[in-house]
C-alpha positions in Angstrom: -0.1 0.1 0.1 2.9 2.4 0.4 3.9 2.3 -3.1 0.4 3.0 -3.9 0.5 5.9 -1.4 3.5 7.2 -3.1 2.4 7.5 -6.9 -1.2 8.6 -5.5 0.8 11.8 -3.8 2.9 11.7 -6.9 -0.1 12.4 -9.4 -1.6 14.9 -7.1 1.8 17.1 -7.0 2.2 16.7 -10.4 -1.3 18.0 -11.2 -0.5 21.0 -8.8 2.9 21.4 -10.4 1.1 21.5 -13.8 -1.3 23.9 -12.7 1.3 26.4 -11.8 3.1 26.2 -15.1 0.3 26.8 -16.9 -0.6 29.7 -14.5 2.8 31.2 -15.4 2.1 30.7 -19.1 -1.3 31.8 -19.5 -0.8 34.6 -17.0 -3.1 37.9 -17.6 0.2 39.8 -16.9 2.4 37.7 -19.4 -0.5 38.3 -22.3 -1.2 41.8 -21.5 2.7 42.1 -22.0 2.6 40.4 -25.1 -0.1 42.9 -26.1 1.4 45.7 -25.0 4.7 44.8 -27.0 2.8 44.5 -30.0 0.9 47.8 -29.6 4.2 49.4 -29.3 5.8 47.9 -32.5 2.6 48.6 -34.3 3.5 52.4 -33.1 6.9 52.5 -34.4 5.6 51.3 -37.8 2.8 54.0 -37.8 5.4 56.6 -36.9 8.0 55.7 -39.7 5.0 55.8 -42.2 4.0 59.2 -40.9 7.5 60.4 -41.4 7.8 59.1 -44.8 4.3 61.2 -45.6 5.8 64.0 -44.2 9.0 64.0 -46.3 6.9 63.3 -49.4 4.7 66.2 -48.8 7.6 68.6 -48.2 8.8 67.2 -51.3 5.8 68.7 -53.0 7.1 72.2 -53.2 10.1 73.1 -55.5 13.3 73.4 -53.5 14.0 76.9 -54.5 10.9 78.1 -52.4 11.3 75.7 -49.5 15.2 76.8 -49.0 15.6 77.9 -45.3 12.3 77.0 -44.5 12.6 73.5 -43.3 12.9 72.2 -39.9 12.7 69.4 -37.5 9.4 70.0 -35.3 9.6 68.8 -31.5 8.1 65.5 -32.4 10.8 64.8 -35.1 8.4 65.0 -37.9 9.8 66.8 -41.0 7.9 69.8 -41.8 7.9 73.3 -43.8 8.2 76.3 -41.4 6.3 78.6 -44.2 4.9 76.3 -47.0 5.8 77.8 -50.0 5.3 81.2 -48.6 8.4 82.6 -50.3 7.0 81.0 -53.6 3.8 82.5 -53.2 5.4 86.1 -52.5 7.9 85.8 -55.5 4.7 85.1 -57.8 2.8 88.2 -56.5 5.8 90.4 -57.3 6.3 89.0 -60.6 2.8 90.1 -61.5 2.7 93.3 -60.0 6.0 93.8 -62.0 4.5 92.4 -65.2 1.5 94.6 -64.4 3.6 98.1 -64.1 5.4 97.3 -67.1 2.2 96.4 -69.2 0.8 99.9 -68.3 4.0 102.1 -70.0 4.2 99.7 -73.0 2.7 100.9 -76.4 4.0 98.3 -78.7 0.9 96.1 -79.8 3.2 93.0 -79.9 4.5 93.7 -76.3 1.5 94.4 -75.3 0.3 91.0 -76.1 3.7 89.5 -74.6 2.7 91.4 -71.5 -0.8 90.1 -71.2 0.3 86.5 -72.1 2.9 87.2 -69.1 0.2 88.5 -66.7 -1.8 85.5 -67.5 1.0 83.0 -66.6 1.6 85.0 -63.3 -1.7 84.8 -62.4 -2.1 81.0 -62.7 1.2 80.8 -60.7 -0.3 82.4 -57.8 -3.2 80.5 -57.9 -1.4 77.3 -57.9 0.7 78.4 -55.3 -2.3 79.4 -53.2 -3.9 75.9 -53.7 -0.8 73.9 -53.1 -0.1 76.1 -50.0 -3.5 75.5 -48.6 -3.7 71.8 -49.4 0.0 71.2 -47.8 -0.9 73.0 -45.0 -4.1 70.9 -44.4 -2.1 67.8 -44.9 0.9 68.8 -42.6 -1.6 69.4 -39.9 -3.1 66.2 -40.1 -0.3 64.3 -40.2 1.2 66.3 -37.1 -1.8 65.7 -35.1 -1.8 61.8 -36.0 2.1 61.9 -35.4 1.2 63.2 -31.6 -2.0 61.0 -31.2 0.5 58.1 -32.1 3.4 59.1 -29.6 0.7 59.4 -27.0 -0.6 55.8 -27.9 3.1 54.6 -27.9 3.7 56.2 -24.5 0.6 54.1 -23.1 1.5 51.1 -24.7 5.3 51.3 -23.2 4.2 52.2 -19.8 2.1 49.1 -20.1 4.4 46.9 -21.3 6.8 48.0 -18.3 4.1 47.4 -15.9 2.8 44.3 -16.8 6.5 42.7 -17.2 7.3 43.9 -13.7 4.2 42.2 -12.4 5.2 38.9 -14.7 8.4 38.7 -13.5 7.3 39.4 -9.7 4.9 36.6 -10.2 7.5 34.2 -11.6 9.9 35.0 -8.8 7.2 33.7 -6.6 6.0 30.7 -8.4 9.2 29.1 -9.7 10.6 28.2 -6.3 7.4 26.5 -5.7 7.6 24.8 -9.0 10.9 23.5 -8.5 10.6 22.1 -5.2 7.6 20.1 -6.5 9.8 18.9 -9.2 12.4 17.5 -6.6 10.0 15.8 -4.6 8.2 14.4 -7.9 12.1 13.1 -8.7 12.2 11.9 -5.3 9.2 10.0 -5.2 9.7 8.2 -8.6 13.1 7.3 -7.2 12.1 5.5 -4.5 8.5 4.2 -5.9 7.4 1.1 -7.3 9.3 1.1 -10.7 6.0 -1.0 -12.0 3.6 1.2 -10.8 5.2 4.2 -12.4 5.7 2.7 -15.7 2.0 1.4 -15.8 1.2 5.3 -14.9 3.2 6.7 -17.7 1.6 4.2 -20.3 -1.9 5.0 -19.3 -1.3 8.6 -19.6 0.7 8.4 -22.9 -2.2 6.5 -24.5 -4.8 8.8 -23.4 -6.2 7.8 -20.3 -7.1 10.9 -18.4 -5.5 12.0 -15.1 -5.7 11.1 -12.4 -4.9 7.7 -13.5 -5.4 6.3 -10.1 -8.7 6.8 -8.6 -10.5 5.3 -5.7 -13.8 3.1 -5.8 -16.7 5.1 -5.7 -19.4 3.5 -3.8 -19.8 -0.2 -4.1 -18.8 -0.7 -7.7 -18.2 2.8 -9.6 -14.9 4.1 -10.8 -13.9 7.4 -8.8 -12.9 8.9 -12.2 -15.8 8.4 -14.7 -18.0 7.3 -12.0 -19.2 4.3 -14.4 -20.5 1.0 -12.6 -18.0 -1.9 -13.2 -18.8 -5.6 -13.6 -19.1 -7.9 -10.6 -16.1 -9.7 -11.9 -14.0 -6.7 -12.2 -14.8 -5.7 -8.5 -14.1 -9.2 -7.2 -10.2 -8.8 -9.0 -10.2 -5.5 -7.1 -11.0 -7.0 -3.8 -8.4 -9.5 -4.4 -5.7 -7.5 -6.0 -6.5 -4.2 -4.3 -6.3 -2.4 -7.9 -7.9 -2.9 -11.1 -8.7 -1.4 -14.3 -11.8 0.3 -14.7 -14.4 -1.3 -17.6 -14.8 2.0 -19.1 -12.3 4.4 -18.9 -9.3 2.1 -17.9 -8.2 4.0 -15.0 -6.7 2.2 -12.2 -9.2 2.1 -9.5 -7.7 0.9 -5.8 -9.7 0.5 -2.4 -9.5 2.8 0.4 -8.6 1.5 3.8 
């Protein structure tokens, strides 16, 4: 009976050890830590895309009108300080100069050329206005999304740090218990009946559900699946103290 008690204790201890291992593996802190990590990685990808969008937006304005206007804002997004203000003012200046020159011109051919130049200057002003407004709108949108994403990243980073700390604390509290149990399991297996442990391992390997060793329930029922066993099986149990359940194949034992 001492060997049977040993393996019964073994399976109880193994069950508790497995429970603690699953607790660590599936802990809320561990899951939340992974979620926060994935969230932060997504934030980094979004930031990189926003920076590409900002650079692409900046490149829409000709270089000569952005010279001296570019800067890095506090969030690190490359934007334009004046968004083509120089280009717009230059177009106005050209229009005014062309109009002034036209007022003094008397030659018909030159008057026609002047009118054409005025038309080009006007189109340039319209184009500059439209481009500037569009770029300003899109730039403001990028900066807003950048700030929102940064805030999201800071939140994810804080969540990761908190859950990592709690997860590590839970591991530090639980791992010594698991180690102690594993040491006890090894000692029980080393000192126990080799045949019983081989039987135990074989039944688990063939799909018999734990616990493998269960007490008799009532007069003839298995303490695992609670199915009634035949009189022949119960007679064998009375004689040998252990017997395989007719239904689930667990090992039924008699309780003193």
